[in-house]
C-alpha positions as CSV (number, residue, x, y, z in Angstrom):
1,M,-44.7,227.1,68.4
2,T,-45.0,229.0,65.2
3,Q,-48.2,230.8,64.2
4,M,-49.8,230.5,60.8
5,A,-52.8,232.1,59.2
6,I,-55.3,229.7,57.5
7,H,-58.3,230.4,55.3
8,L,-61.5,228.5,56.2
9,T,-65.0,228.7,54.7
10,R,-67.8,230.0,56.9
11,K,-69.1,226.5,57.2
12,E,-65.7,225.1,58.3
13,L,-65.3,227.9,60.8
14,D,-68.8,227.4,62.2
15,T,-68.3,223.6,62.5
16,L,-64.9,224.1,64.1
17,A,-66.4,226.5,66.7
18,F,-69.3,224.0,67.4
19,L,-66.9,221.1,67.9
20,A,-64.5,223.1,70.1
21,H,-67.4,224.2,72.3
22,K,-68.9,220.7,72.4
23,R,-65.5,219.2,73.4
24,S,-64.6,222.1,75.7
25,R,-61.4,222.6,73.7
26,E,-59.8,225.5,71.9
27,Q,-60.2,225.6,68.1
28,T,-56.4,225.8,67.7
29,D,-56.2,222.4,69.6
30,L,-58.6,220.8,67.2
31,I,-56.7,222.2,64.2
32,R,-53.3,220.9,65.6
33,E,-54.9,217.5,66.2
34,A,-56.2,217.4,62.6
35,V,-52.8,218.4,61.2
36,D,-51.1,215.7,63.4
37,T,-53.5,213.1,62.2
38,F,-53.0,214.1,58.6
39,L,-49.2,213.9,58.9
40,V,-49.3,210.5,60.6
41,Q,-51.3,209.1,57.7
42,Q,-48.9,210.4,55.0
43,P,-46.4,207.5,55.1
44,A,-49.2,205.1,54.5
45,R,-50.5,207.1,51.6
46,Q,-47.0,207.3,50.1
47,T,-46.6,203.6,50.5
48,D,-50.0,203.1,48.7
49,R,-48.8,205.4,45.9
50,R,-45.6,203.4,45.6
51,R,-47.5,200.1,45.5
52,V,-49.8,201.5,42.7
53,T,-46.8,202.7,40.7
54,L,-45.0,199.3,41.1
55,N,-48.2,197.5,40.0
56,Q,-48.5,199.8,36.9
57,L,-44.8,199.1,36.1
58,A,-45.0,195.3,36.5
59,G,-44.4,193.6,33.2
60,I,-43.5,196.7,31.2
61,W,-40.6,194.8,29.6
62,R,-42.7,191.7,28.9
63,N,-43.0,192.1,25.1
64,R,-39.5,193.6,24.5
65,T,-37.6,191.6,21.9
66,D,-34.3,193.5,22.1
67,L,-33.4,192.1,25.6
68,P,-31.1,189.1,26.2
69,D,-32.5,185.8,27.6
70,F,-32.0,186.6,31.3
71,D,-32.7,183.0,32.3
72,A,-29.9,181.7,30.0
73,L,-27.5,184.4,31.3
74,R,-28.3,183.4,34.9
75,R,-27.7,179.7,34.2
76,E,-24.4,180.6,32.5
77,W,-23.3,182.7,35.6
78,D,-24.4,179.9,37.9
79,R,-22.2,177.4,36.0
80,S,-19.2,179.7,35.9
81,S,-19.4,180.2,39.7
82,D,-19.0,176.4,40.4
């Protein structure tokens, strides 16, 4: 395992010490557990961010007049493949 220095407020440190004592665990164990929990939740947050971005992008070409009629193009392609 690699060591890393972190900066905590006095309140965070006191709370961490209290919880470690209450649970009969080392403070470092609680910190690792918190980091693990945070990292596990990240893919879900990234997925949520992607979903928000996709929702914001939906319909951005709706009012464009310089684009071809994609339905007509698709019908033409379908006819030519028969």
